[in-house]
LUMVEX-195483 format. One line per 8 residues: number of its first residue (from 1); for each residue x, y, z of N, C-alpha, C, O, CB. Coordinates in steps of 0.1 Angstrom, whole numbers. Each point is the difference from the previous one (the first is absolute). Last residue first. Glycine has a CB too. Layout:
BEGIN
NUM	X/Y/Z/X/Y/Z/X/Y/Z/X/Y/Z/X/Y/Z  ...
//
This chain:
BEGIN
98	315/903/-552/6/11/7/-11/12/-4/2/12/5/25/-21/-5  -24/-49/2/-4/12/-6/4/12/8/2/0/12/-21/-12/-23  48/-31/13/-11/5/7/-4/11/-9/9/6/-6/-3/-13/29  32/-21/-28/-11/-6/-6/-12/7/7/-11/-7/-1/23/-16/-5  33/32/19/-2/5/-14/-12/-5/-7/-3/4/-12/28/-3/10  -8/-15/46/-7/13/0/-4/6/-14/-9/8/-2/22/-4/24  16/-44/-14/-14/-3/-2/-9/13/1/-11/0/-6/16/-23/15  48/16/-25/-9/6/10/-14/-3/-2/-5/2/-11/21/16/13
90	18/-31/-33/2/-9/13/-8/5/11/-4/-7/9/28/2/-14  -39/18/-44/13/-2/7/0/-8/11/-9/-9/2/14/30/-9  -35/-16/-40/1/-5/13/15/2/4/9/-5/-7/-30/-11/5  -1/23/-44/2/12/10/3/-4/14/2/10/7/-18/2/-21  2/-43/-20/11/8/-8/4/11/9/10/6/-3/-19/-10/-22  -26/-26/39/12/-5/0/11/7/-6/12/-1/4/-24/-18/-5  -33/35/24/4/-1/-14/16/-4/2/8/7/6/-26/13/-16  -30/-20/41/14/1/-1/4/-2/-16/-7/-5/-9/11/-6/36
82	-48/35/-2/3/-13/-9/14/2/-2/4/11/-4/-26/-15/-9  10/29/58/-4/0/-14/3/-13/-7/5/-9/6/0/33/-6  -22/-19/52/12/0/-8/-4/1/-16/-10/-5/-4/23/-8/23  -45/32/20/4/-11/-5/14/3/-9/3/11/-5/-29/-19/6  -2/31/41/10/2/-10/5/-11/-6/9/-6/5/-2/24/7  -57/-5/10/13/-10/0/9/4/-11/-4/1/-12/-9/-21/22  -33/39/-6/8/4/10/11/-10/4/5/0/11/-26/13/-3  -21/-32/-35/7/13/-1/8/3/13/-2/-8/9/-16/17/-24
74	-3/-54/-17/4/6/12/8/12/0/10/1/-6/-11/-22/14  -15/-11/-43/-4/14/-1/2/5/15/-6/11/3/-11/-16/-23  46/-35/-9/-10/3/11/-5/16/-2/6/8/-6/6/-25/24  4/-17/-59/4/10/10/-10/3/10/-12/1/-2/26/8/-14  -14/-57/-8/-3/15/-3/6/7/12/2/-4/11/-25/0/-25  16/-49/-8/10/9/7/-3/13/-4/1/3/-12/17/-19/13  -54/-27/-3/9/8/-7/9/9/8/-4/2/11/-13/-3/-28  -19/-46/15/8/11/8/9/7/-9/6/-6/-8/-8/-6/28
66	-28/-26/-32/-8/12/1/8/12/7/-5/11/1/-17/-26/0  37/-32/-16/-10/-1/10/-7/13/3/-8/0/9/21/-18/0  22/16/-39/-11/-11/-6/-10/-4/11/-10/-6/-3/28/-5/-13  17/40/28/-9/7/-11/-9/-8/-4/-11/4/-2/27/8/-5  18/-29/36/-9/7/7/-11/8/-9/-11/2/4/29/-1/14  17/-27/-38/-9/-9/9/-10/8/7/-12/-3/0/31/-14/4  13/41/-28/-9/-8/-9/-8/-7/7/-12/0/-3/26/-1/-14  19/22/43/-10/9/-5/-10/-6/-10/-12/4/1/29/13/3
58	18/-46/9/-8/5/13/-12/10/-5/-12/-3/1/36/3/16  8/-19/-51/-9/-12/9/-8/8/10/-12/-2/0/31/-17/-1  9/45/-32/-5/-11/-7/-7/-12/9/-7/-9/-5/25/16/-10  1/34/34/-10/4/-13/-5/-13/-6/-13/-1/-1/28/22/-5  14/-27/46/-11/11/4/-10/2/-14/-12/-2/0/30/17/17  21/-46/-23/-10/-6/12/-12/11/2/-12/-3/-1/33/-10/16  15/27/-44/-7/-12/-5/-12/-4/8/-12/-1/-4/32/-5/-4  10/39/25/-7/5/-11/-10/-12/-6/-12/2/0/32/15/-4
50	13/-29/36/-9/9/6/-13/4/-11/-12/-3/2/34/12/13  18/-30/-29/-9/-10/5/-12/8/7/-12/-4/-1/32/-14/5  14/44/-21/-7/-6/-12/-10/-10/7/-12/-1/-5/33/4/-12  7/21/47/-12/7/-6/-6/-6/-12/-11/3/-3/20/17/10  12/-52/28/6/12/-9/-13/6/-4/-11/-5/1/33/-6/-10  -26/-12/56/1/-4/-14/6/13/-6/1/11/5/-23/-29/-5  38/11/49/-12/5/-8/1/-6/-14/11/-3/-4/-12/25/18  36/-24/21/-11/-13/0/-12/6/-8/-9/-8/-1/16/-4/25
42	27/42/-14/6/-11/-8/-9/-12/-3/2/-8/-10/19/16/20  -33/27/22/-2/3/-16/6/-9/-7/-5/-2/-11/4/25/13  2/-18/49/-5/-11/-8/-1/1/-16/-3/-10/-7/-8/5/28  9/48/9/6/-12/6/-8/-12/-9/-12/0/-4/18/11/30  -2/37/-50/-9/-7/9/8/-12/4/7/-6/-8/-28/15/-3  34/20/-25/7/2/14/-8/-6/10/5/1/12/5/20/-18  -26/-23/-38/14/-8/1/6/2/12/7/-9/5/-4/11/-27  -46/17/1/-1/-11/10/14/-6/4/0/-9/9/-22/4/-17
34	14/36/-28/-4/8/14/0/-10/11/1/5/12/-15/11/-24  22/-31/-34/12/9/5/-4/6/16/8/1/9/-1/6/-37  -41/-34/5/11/-8/3/11/9/7/5/-2/11/-12/-14/-29  -31/38/0/-2/-8/13/12/-6/5/5/3/11/-27/-7/-17  27/21/-36/0/10/9/-4/-5/15/7/4/10/-13/11/-30  3/-42/-19/14/4/2/1/9/13/8/-3/8/-3/2/-33  -49/-9/10/5/-11/8/15/2/2/5/-4/11/-24/-11/-21  -4/48/-15/-5/-1/13/7/-11/9/4/1/11/-25/9/-20
26	30/-4/-37/5/10/8/-5/0/14/8/3/9/-5/10/-30  -21/-45/-8/15/-3/2/6/12/8/8/-3/9/-6/-11/-32  -45/21/9/0/-10/9/14/-4/4/3/-1/11/-25/-6/-20  17/37/-25/-5/5/12/1/-10/12/5/4/11/-18/10/-25  17/-30/-29/13/9/3/-2/7/14/8/-1/9/-3/7/-35  -44/-30/4/13/-10/5/11/8/7/5/-3/11/-8/-13/-30  -47/36/19/11/-1/-8/12/-8/5/5/3/11/-12/17/-21  -32/-10/37/-4/-7/-13/11/-2/-9/0/-10/-7/-22/19/9
18	20/15/42/7/-11/0/-4/-9/-13/5/-12/-1/-4/14/27  -19/42/-14/14/1/0/8/-13/0/12/0/-2/-17/20/13  -44/-19/-10/6/7/-13/15/1/0/7/-1/-10/-27/14/7  -3/-51/35/0/15/-1/6/4/-12/10/-6/-4/-11/10/27  -20/-52/-29/10/7/7/-1/15/0/-5/6/-9/19/-24/4  -44/-11/-15/-1/-3/13/12/7/7/-1/4/12/-11/-27/-17  8/22/-43/-7/10/6/-2/-2/15/-4/10/6/-8/-7/-28  33/-30/-13/8/5/9/-7/12/9/6/6/9/13/-14/-25
10	-30/-26/-21/1/15/-3/9/7/10/5/11/-3/-27/-12/-7  9/-45/15/11/1/-11/2/15/-3/11/4/-3/-17/-28/-8  -29/13/42/13/-2/6/12/1/-10/11/4/4/-22/-19/11  -34/19/-32/3/12/12/14/-2/5/8/9/0/-33/-7/10  8/-37/-37/3/13/-11/5/11/10/10/7/-2/-31/-12/-17  5/-33/42/13/-3/-8/4/11/-8/12/4/0/-18/-25/-1  -37/24/20/10/-1/12/14/0/-7/8/9/2/-24/-23/15  -20/8/-45/1/13/3/9/3/11/4/12/2/-25/-9/-11
2	11/-47/-7/8/7/-8/1/15/3/9/6/-4/-14/-23/-13  -24/-13/41/15/0/5/8/8/-10/9/7/5/-11/-31/6
//
């Protein structure tokens, strides 16, 4: 079991772009900002609550059972780019790759 604990503690189960705390913080702040215009947004958890739940509970739980989050290899779809809280404006079209 110690191999599992070591692996979980290392953060290697997370995508490379989510292993750094500051990158995680940027992602969750960005997601929170982008969702503010949705109906019922006032009932959503804060970005801090979402960050803690997803990273510290959900992804840890899934990884301890052998599942990891990874980028799809699906071709031919225009995916949105990784959001950056420091660059977000109120226009969502700014988050698409060009």
